[in-house]
C-alpha positions in Angstrom: -25.0 -2.5 0.0 -23.7 -5.3 -2.2 -23.2 -8.8 -0.8 -19.4 -8.5 -1.2 -19.2 -5.2 0.7 -21.4 -6.7 3.5 -19.1 -9.8 3.6 -16.0 -7.5 3.9 -17.7 -5.3 6.5 -18.6 -8.4 8.6 -15.0 -9.8 8.2 -13.6 -6.5 9.5 -16.0 -6.4 12.4 -15.0 -10.0 13.3 -11.3 -9.0 13.1 -11.8 -5.9 15.3 -13.9 -7.7 18.0 -10.8 -8.3 20.1 -9.4 -4.8 19.5 -11.1 -2.6 22.0 -8.1 -0.6 23.0 -7.8 2.7 21.1 -4.2 3.8 20.6 -4.0 7.5 19.7 -0.5 7.3 18.3 -1.5 4.5 15.9 -4.6 6.4 14.9 -2.7 9.7 14.3 0.1 7.8 12.4 -2.6 6.3 10.1 -4.2 9.7 9.5 -0.8 11.2 8.7 -0.1 8.4 6.3 -3.4 8.9 4.5 -2.8 12.6 4.1 0.8 12.1 2.9 -0.3 9.5 0.3 -3.1 11.7 -0.9 -0.8 14.7 -1.2 1.8 12.6 -3.0 -0.7 11.2 -5.5 -2.1 14.7 -6.2 1.4 16.2 -6.8 2.2 13.3 -9.1 -1.0 13.9 -11.0 0.0 17.6 -11.4 3.4 16.5 -12.8 1.9 14.0 -15.2 -1.1 16.1 -16.4 -0.2 19.7 -15.5 -0.3 22.5 -18.0 3.1 22.8 -19.8 4.7 20.1 -17.6 3.5 16.7 -18.9 6.0 14.1 -17.8 6.0 10.4 -18.8 6.2 7.7 -16.0 9.9 7.1 -16.3 10.8 10.8 -16.2 8.4 11.2 -13.2 10.3 8.5 -11.4 13.6 10.2 -12.2 12.4 13.3 -10.3 10.3 11.7 -7.5 12.7 8.9 -6.4 15.4 11.1 -5.0 12.8 13.1 -3.0 11.3 9.9 -1.6 14.8 8.7 -0.7 15.5 11.9 1.1 12.2 11.8 3.0 12.8 8.1 4.0 16.5 8.4 4.9 15.9 10.2 8.3 13.4 7.7 9.7 15.6 4.9 8.4 18.7 6.3 10.1 16.7 6.7 13.4 14.8 3.4 13.5 16.3 0.8 11.2 20.0 1.5 10.4 21.4 -0.1 13.6 19.4 -3.3 13.3 20.2 -3.5 9.5 23.9 -3.2 10.1 24.0 -6.1 12.5 21.7 -8.4 10.5 23.2 -11.4 8.6 21.8 -11.5 5.1 20.6 -14.8 3.6 19.2 -13.2 0.4 20.8 -13.9 -3.0 21.3 -11.2 -5.6 18.7 -12.7 -7.9 15.9 -12.2 -5.3 17.1 -8.7 -4.5 17.2 -7.7 -8.2 13.8 -9.4 -8.8 12.3 -7.5 -6.0 13.8 -4.2 -7.3 12.4 -4.9 -10.8 9.0 -5.6 -9.4 9.0 -2.4 -7.4 10.2 -0.5 -10.5 7.3 -2.0 -12.6 4.8 -1.2 -9.8 5.9 2.4 -9.7 5.8 2.7 -13.5 2.3 1.2 -13.5 1.1 3.6 -10.8 2.4 6.7 -12.6 1.0 5.4 -15.9 -2.5 4.9 -14.3 -2.3 8.4 -12.7 -1.2 9.9 -16.0 -4.0 8.3 -18.0 -6.7 8.9 -15.4 -6.4 10.6 -12.0 -5.1 10.4 -8.4 -8.7 9.6 -7.4 -8.6 6.5 -9.6 -5.4 5.4 -7.9 -7.0 5.8 -4.5 -10.1 3.9 -5.5 -7.9 1.1 -7.0 -6.0 1.1 -3.7 -9.2 0.6 -1.8 -10.3 -2.2 -4.1 -6.9 -3.8 -3.7 -7.2 -3.7 0.1 -10.7 -5.1 -0.1 -9.4 -8.0 -2.3 -6.6 -8.7 0.2 -9.0 -8.8 3.1 -11.4 -11.0 1.2 -8.6 -13.4 0.2 -7.2 -13.4 3.7 -10.7 -14.3 5.0 -11.1 -17.1 2.5 -7.7 -18.7 3.4 
């Protein structure tokens, strides 16, 4: 194992030392999340690289975004809508538009990466990103 991987493994062990309670619901939620993300990335790869389909990143977002909205609307209505309606906003339109532009650029870059390589590359890049976040959190 490389030194960086050993450092990250040690950091995760230190973080988990106090966590000795296993929560089945959290574990199952995490497993469902991983399966859903892998399925989504594989389907996106089929859209971007499939025989006779070949969509570009913008067109892919045009087709995928409404489906994502429909899938997220039910949990939003059940868990978040009531709290959101009673919340007083202190966010200006510039911050909201900037965040939306950043999310759009992120999704375009994800679809571009999957289109040029594969869903596996995106998963590995996600793991590398998580490792970097843990390492930077440990360093701070």
